[in-house]
C-alpha positions as CSV (number, residue, x, y, z in Angstrom):
1,M,-23.0,0.6,-0.3
2,W,-20.3,-1.0,2.0
3,V,-18.1,2.0,1.6
4,V,-20.9,4.4,2.7
5,L,-21.7,2.1,5.6
6,G,-18.1,1.9,6.7
7,L,-17.7,5.7,6.4
8,T,-20.8,6.2,8.4
9,I,-19.7,3.9,11.2
10,G,-16.2,5.5,11.3
11,I,-17.8,9.0,11.6
12,V,-20.1,7.9,14.4
13,I,-17.2,6.2,16.3
14,G,-15.2,9.4,15.8
15,F,-17.9,11.6,17.4
16,V,-18.8,9.2,20.1
17,L,-15.4,8.4,21.5
18,P,-14.1,11.0,23.9
19,A,-11.0,13.1,23.1
20,K,-9.0,11.2,25.7
21,F,-8.8,8.3,23.2
22,A,-7.2,10.6,20.6
23,P,-3.9,9.4,19.3
24,P,-0.8,11.3,20.4
25,M,0.4,14.1,18.1
26,I,3.6,12.2,17.2
27,Y,1.4,9.8,15.1
28,S,-0.4,12.5,13.2
29,T,1.9,12.1,10.1
30,Y,1.3,8.4,10.1
31,I,-2.5,8.8,10.4
32,S,-2.7,11.4,7.7
33,I,-0.7,9.3,5.3
34,A,-2.8,6.2,6.1
35,F,-6.0,8.3,5.6
36,L,-4.7,9.6,2.2
37,A,-3.8,6.1,1.1
38,G,-7.2,4.8,2.1
39,L,-9.0,7.7,0.4
40,D,-7.0,6.9,-2.8
41,S,-8.3,3.3,-2.7
42,V,-11.9,4.4,-2.1
43,V,-11.9,6.9,-4.9
44,G,-10.3,4.3,-7.2
45,A,-13.0,1.8,-6.2
46,I,-15.7,4.4,-7.1
47,R,-14.0,4.8,-10.5
48,G,-13.9,1.1,-10.9
49,G,-17.6,0.8,-10.1
50,I,-18.3,3.4,-12.8
51,E,-16.2,1.5,-15.3
52,N,-17.9,-1.8,-14.2
53,K,-14.4,-3.1,-13.3
54,F,-14.8,-3.1,-9.5
55,D,-13.5,-6.2,-7.7
56,L,-14.0,-6.4,-3.9
57,A,-10.9,-8.6,-3.4
58,L,-8.7,-6.2,-5.4
59,F,-10.2,-3.2,-3.5
60,V,-9.6,-4.7,0.0
61,S,-6.0,-5.9,-0.9
62,G,-5.2,-2.6,-2.5
63,F,-6.6,-0.6,0.5
64,F,-4.6,-2.4,3.1
65,T,-1.4,-2.6,0.9
66,N,-1.6,1.1,0.2
67,V,-2.1,2.0,3.9
68,I,0.7,-0.3,5.1
69,I,3.3,0.6,2.5
70,A,2.6,4.4,2.9
71,T,2.8,4.1,6.7
72,L,6.0,2.0,6.5
73,L,7.6,4.5,4.1
74,T,6.7,7.3,6.5
75,W,8.2,5.4,9.4
76,F,11.5,4.6,7.5
77,G,11.7,8.2,6.4
78,D,11.4,9.3,10.1
79,R,14.2,6.9,11.1
80,L,16.4,8.2,8.3
81,G,15.6,11.8,8.9
82,V,14.1,12.2,5.4
83,D,10.6,13.4,4.6
84,I,9.8,10.3,2.3
85,Y,6.1,10.7,3.2
86,M,6.0,13.7,0.8
87,A,6.4,11.3,-2.1
88,A,3.3,9.4,-0.9
89,I,1.4,12.6,-0.5
90,I,2.2,13.7,-4.0
91,T,1.5,10.3,-5.5
92,F,-1.8,9.7,-3.7
93,G,-2.8,13.3,-4.3
94,V,-2.3,13.0,-8.1
95,R,-4.1,9.7,-8.2
96,I,-7.0,11.0,-6.2
97,F,-7.4,14.1,-8.4
98,N,-7.1,12.0,-11.6
99,N,-9.8,9.6,-10.4
100,I,-12.1,12.4,-9.2
101,G,-11.6,14.1,-12.6
102,F,-12.7,10.9,-14.4
103,I,-15.7,10.6,-12.1
104,R,-16.7,14.2,-12.7
105,R,-16.4,13.8,-16.5
106,D,-18.5,10.6,-16.4
107,I,-21.2,12.3,-14.4
108,M,-21.2,15.3,-16.6
109,S,-21.4,13.2,-19.8
110,N,-24.3,11.2,-18.3
111,I,-26.1,14.5,-17.5
112,S,-25.5,15.8,-21.0
113,L,-26.7,12.5,-22.5
114,K,-29.9,12.8,-20.5
115,K,-30.5,16.4,-21.4
116,H,-29.6,16.2,-25.1
117,P,-29.8,12.6,-26.3
118,E,-30.1,13.8,-29.9
119,L,-26.5,15.0,-29.8
120,F,-25.2,11.6,-29.0
121,N,-27.5,9.4,-31.2
122,N,-27.0,11.1,-34.5
123,T,-23.5,9.9,-35.4
124,E,-24.4,9.9,-39.2
125,K,-25.2,13.7,-39.0
126,Q,-21.9,14.3,-37.1
127,K,-20.0,12.5,-39.9
128,D,-21.6,14.8,-42.5
129,I,-20.7,18.0,-40.6
């Protein structure tokens, strides 16, 4: 619920603020990496909620740690002339897709369980087959 509320507030602020408050284009890489790191934490929190392992303190600390470290790696890479941010993009992208895949499989198995509970309750029959 808090995630949805925060997302809603962020979207409203984004539409309400005029374009003159937009960050300069030189920060676009930093903002995109920070967004990707935050998205990774949010999707991981959703997976944690599905697995009944969600911990708010772990989510908040992971969210800010991911954002800060990814942004610092991007900054150091810019200073060195190396595109280190690409490593963060690949890492966060893989983690996001893995978590979304888990969420999708969980949702689909819950739908299948509701439609065909007899397939999941007859373990004795499945052993005989």
